[in-house]
C-alpha positions in Angstrom: -27.6 28.2 1.2 -26.3 25.6 -1.3 -25.2 22.1 -0.7 -21.4 21.6 -0.2 -19.3 19.5 -2.5 -20.2 16.1 -1.1 -23.9 16.7 -1.0 -23.9 18.2 -4.5 -22.3 15.0 -5.7 -24.8 12.9 -3.8 -27.7 14.9 -5.2 -26.4 14.6 -8.8 -25.9 10.9 -8.4 -29.4 10.6 -6.9 -30.9 12.4 -9.9 -29.2 10.0 -12.3 -30.8 7.1 -10.4 -34.3 8.7 -10.3 -33.9 9.4 -6.6 -35.0 12.7 -4.9 -32.4 14.4 -2.6 -33.9 17.0 -0.4 -33.0 19.1 2.7 -34.3 17.7 6.0 -35.5 21.1 7.4 -37.7 23.5 5.6 -36.5 26.4 7.7 -32.8 26.0 8.5 -30.4 24.6 6.0 -27.8 22.1 7.3 -25.2 20.5 5.1 -25.0 17.5 7.5 -28.4 16.0 6.9 -30.2 15.0 3.7 -33.2 12.9 2.9 -33.1 10.5 0.0 -36.5 9.4 -1.4 -37.4 6.8 -4.0 -41.0 5.8 -4.5 -42.4 4.9 -1.1 -39.0 4.6 0.6 -37.1 7.4 2.3 -33.9 7.5 4.4 -31.9 10.1 6.1 -28.1 10.3 5.6 -25.4 12.5 7.0 -23.1 13.2 4.1 -21.4 9.8 3.4 -22.7 8.2 6.6 -25.4 5.7 5.7 -28.6 5.2 7.7 -27.2 1.9 8.9 -24.1 3.0 10.7 -24.2 2.6 14.4 -22.6 5.1 16.9 -20.7 2.2 18.4 -19.1 1.3 15.0 -18.3 4.9 14.4 -16.6 5.4 17.8 -14.7 2.1 17.5 -13.4 3.1 14.0 -12.3 6.5 15.3 -10.2 4.8 18.0 -7.1 3.9 15.9 -5.3 1.8 18.5 -8.3 -0.4 19.5 -9.6 -0.8 16.0 -6.2 -1.9 14.7 -6.0 -4.5 17.4 -9.4 -5.9 16.4 -8.6 -5.8 12.7 -5.2 -7.6 13.3 -7.1 -10.5 14.8 -8.7 -11.0 11.4 -5.3 -11.6 9.9 -5.1 -8.2 8.2 -1.6 -6.7 8.3 -1.8 -3.4 10.3 0.8 -0.9 11.1 2.0 -1.4 14.8 1.7 1.5 17.2 2.6 2.6 20.7 -0.1 4.4 22.7 1.0 7.5 24.6 -1.8 8.6 27.0 -2.4 11.8 28.9 0.2 11.5 31.6 2.7 9.3 29.8 6.2 10.5 29.0 6.4 11.0 25.2 10.1 9.9 25.6 9.1 6.6 27.2 11.2 3.4 26.5 8.6 2.0 24.1 8.7 5.1 22.0 12.5 5.2 22.1 12.7 1.6 21.1 10.3 2.0 18.1 12.2 5.1 16.9 15.6 3.3 17.2 14.3 0.2 15.5 12.5 1.8 12.6 14.5 5.1 12.2 11.4 7.3 11.6 7.9 7.5 13.0 4.6 9.2 12.5 2.6 10.7 15.4 -1.2 10.9 15.4 -4.1 11.6 17.7 -5.7 8.3 18.6 -9.1 9.7 17.5 -8.3 12.3 14.9 -9.2 12.7 11.3 -8.2 14.6 8.1 -4.6 15.0 9.2 -5.4 17.2 12.3 -2.6 16.6 14.8 -0.8 14.3 12.4 2.9 14.8 11.8 6.0 13.1 10.6 8.2 11.5 9.6 10.2 12.3 12.7 13.7 11.0 13.2 14.7 12.8 16.5 13.2 12.2 19.9 12.7 15.9 20.7 10.6 16.2 17.5 8.6 13.1 18.5 7.9 14.7 22.0 6.6 17.9 20.4 4.5 15.9 18.0 3.0 13.9 20.8 2.1 17.0 22.7 0.2 18.4 19.6 -1.5 15.1 18.9 -2.7 14.8 22.5 -4.0 18.4 22.4 -6.1 17.5 19.3 -7.4 14.2 20.8 -10.7 14.0 22.8 -9.0 11.8 25.4 -5.5 13.3 25.2 -4.2 10.1 23.6 -1.5 9.9 20.9 -0.2 7.0 18.9 3.3 6.6 17.6 3.8 4.3 14.6 6.6 3.4 12.2 7.0 5.4 9.0 6.3 3.1 6.0 7.9 4.2 2.8 5.7 4.2 -0.3 2.3 5.4 -1.4 -0.9 6.4 0.5 -3.8 4.4 -0.9 -7.4 5.0 0.0 -9.9 2.2 -0.7 -13.6 3.1 -0.8 -15.9 0.4 0.7 -19.6 0.9 0.1 -22.2 -1.6 1.4 -19.3 -3.9 2.4 -17.8 -3.9 -1.1 -14.4 -2.4 -2.1 -15.4 -0.5 -5.2 -12.7 2.1 -5.8 -9.1 2.9 -4.9 -7.0 6.1 -5.2 -3.4 7.0 -4.6 -3.2 10.2 -2.5 -0.1 12.4 -3.0 0.4 15.2 -0.5 1.6 18.7 -1.2 5.2 18.9 -0.3 7.3 21.9 0.9 11.0 21.8 -0.2 14.2 23.6 0.4 14.8 26.7 -1.7 14.8 30.4 -1.9 11.2 30.9 -0.8 9.5 30.5 2.6 7.0 27.8 3.6 4.2 30.4 3.3 5.2 31.4 -0.2 5.3 27.8 -1.3 1.8 27.3 0.0 0.7 30.4 -1.9 2.2 28.9 -5.1 0.5 25.6 -4.5 -2.8 27.5 -4.1 -2.5 28.9 -7.6 -3.3 25.5 -9.0 -6.5 26.0 -10.9 -7.7 22.5 -9.8 -8.2 23.7 -6.2 -11.7 24.7 -5.2 -12.2 28.3 -4.0 -15.7 27.7 -2.6 -17.2 24.9 -0.5 -19.6 23.8 -3.3 -17.1 23.6 -6.2 -16.8 20.2 -7.8 -13.1 20.0 -7.8 -11.0 17.2 -6.1 -8.5 19.5 -4.5 -9.0 22.2 -1.9 -7.2 25.5 -1.2 -4.5 24.9 1.4 -5.3 27.2 4.3 -2.4 28.8 6.3 -4.4 27.9 9.5 -3.5 26.5 12.9 -3.2 23.0 11.5 -0.5 23.9 9.0 1.2 26.3 11.6 1.3 23.6 14.2 2.6 21.0 11.8 5.4 23.3 10.9 6.1 24.2 14.6 6.5 20.5 15.4 9.3 20.5 12.8 10.8 23.6 14.3 9.6 25.9 11.5 7.1 28.7 10.8 5.4 30.0 7.7 8.2 32.5 7.3 10.9 29.9 7.5 12.8 28.3 4.7 13.6 24.6 4.7 17.2 23.5 4.9 18.9 21.6 2.1 17.5 18.1 1.7 14.5 18.8 4.0 10.9 18.2 2.8 7.6 18.4 4.6 4.3 16.9 3.4 1.2 18.8 4.3 -0.7 15.8 5.6 -4.2 17.4 5.8 -4.4 18.2 2.0 -4.0 16.6 -1.4 -1.7 17.4 -4.3 -2.7 14.6 -6.7 -5.5 12.0 -6.6 -4.7 9.2 -8.9 -7.2 6.5 -9.6 -5.7 3.0 -8.9 -9.0 1.0 -8.9 -8.0 -1.4 -11.7 -4.5 -1.9 -10.3 -5.5 -2.9 -6.8 -5.1 -6.6 -6.2 -8.3 -8.5 -5.2 -6.5 -9.7 -2.1 -6.2 -6.1 -0.8 -9.8 -5.4 -1.7 -10.8 -8.4 0.4 -8.7 -7.2 3.3 -10.3 -3.7 3.2 -13.7 -5.3 3.2 -12.8 -7.6 6.1 -11.4 -4.7 8.1 -14.7 -2.7 7.7 -16.8 -5.7 8.5 -14.8 -6.3 11.7 -15.6 -2.8 12.9 -19.2 -2.8 11.8 -18.5 -0.1 9.2 -20.6 -0.4 6.0 -19.3 2.7 4.2 -15.7 3.5 4.9 -12.4 4.8 3.6 -9.6 2.3 4.2 -6.1 3.8 4.4 -3.2 1.6 3.2 0.5 2.5 3.1 3.4 0.9 1.4 5.2 0.6 -2.0 2.6 1.1 -4.8 3.8 -2.2 -6.4 2.8 -4.1 -3.3 -0.8 -3.3 -3.8 -0.8 -4.8 -7.3 0.2 -8.2 -5.8 -1.3 -10.5 -3.2 -0.9 -9.2 0.4 2.0 -10.5 2.4 3.1 -10.3 6.0 6.5 -8.8 5.4 5.5 -5.5 7.0 6.3 -3.4 3.9 2.6 -2.6 3.3 -0.1 -2.4 5.9 -3.5 -1.0 6.8 -3.4 2.3 8.7 -7.0 2.8 9.6 -10.7 2.7 8.6 -12.4 6.0 8.3 -16.1 6.6 8.7 -17.6 9.6 6.8 -15.2 8.8 4.0 -14.2 11.4 1.4 -15.8 9.7 -1.6 -15.2 12.7 -3.7 -11.6 11.6 -4.0 -12.8 8.8 -6.3 -15.4 10.8 -8.1 -13.0 13.7 -8.8 -9.5 12.3 -9.3 -6.9 14.6 -10.8 -5.6 11.7 -12.9 -7.4 8.6 -14.0 -11.0 7.6 -14.5 -13.8 8.9 -12.1 -15.6 6.2 -10.3 -19.4 6.1 -9.7 -19.0 5.9 -5.9 -21.9 8.2 -5.1 -24.3 6.3 -7.3 -23.2 3.2 -5.4 -23.7 5.0 -2.1 -27.2 6.2 -2.9 -28.3 2.8 -4.3 -27.0 1.1 -1.1 -28.7 3.5 1.3 -32.1 3.0 -0.5 -31.6 -0.7 -1.2 -32.2 -0.2 -4.9 -32.1 -3.2 -7.2 -28.6 -4.5 -7.7 -27.2 -2.7 -4.6 -25.8 -4.8 -1.7 -28.1 -5.3 1.2 -27.6 -3.3 4.4 -24.6 -4.9 6.0 -23.6 -2.8 9.0 -23.5 -5.0 12.1 -22.8 -4.6 15.8 -19.0 -5.0 16.4 -18.1 -7.9 18.7 
């Protein structure tokens, strides 16, 4: 069995650095574990998890509500959120007030990733309630968070060894009103030759599956794969990408520093920091006006987004990752710490 995309990119970067990348087992192949070896030093990694990441830091980072609270204490602007736990009414006053004040909200599992259980923007309370039910079903602890919808761009910042080294704007595939159904629009999106057809293809985009994630996201909006969107309606497929645009050189140093500070606060040494707001806001010094904010810090970051952009210059993020994991000359020292 061959390595998947992420591990192929790690292995190729390792070879360029004179590092050996090898399977951990000689009998059973697993794409989740790899050994990196350089001279007398060897470490085990799990895709883009370094040998230095603690389970506590990973669990903390995966808890969006608590991690945001801790990051906010560091002076980092974070998107506010309302927690809706297992037995809470999704139409509770706090949710109603947020929706009324901000006009549109997103709903997410408190501990989800890759867009599973994420939907929005929602402008009607009934849609919010359906979204909360789906998000809680996808969450390990049946917790959902409701947060205001921020207009603008999705920006992902790659932090490796505590340093922000790359940034990319992520544009989502969008379904629109027209003469064809949602399913037919997805089929058309999948004809894009930039989408990988196999797990080990070195392309930045993936084929969009018509799976339960897409079906549930449409259901929350009151739609199905066979439905057509009404005039003026659009739906972003939040678990996939349409364009990956390198923005490394445009990102203001102040936002780099905030991404680094957020990761350090959680004890995350290699992370993907999600920012949201007007693209122009990220070219300037951060402000506290609420227009742009940090959404979350992701462990097991999708570093391929920066190595395989659809537009702009590829960034050597995997070389940086390998060098950091093995403490090669010039790489930052292991920096993961116990969150406190």
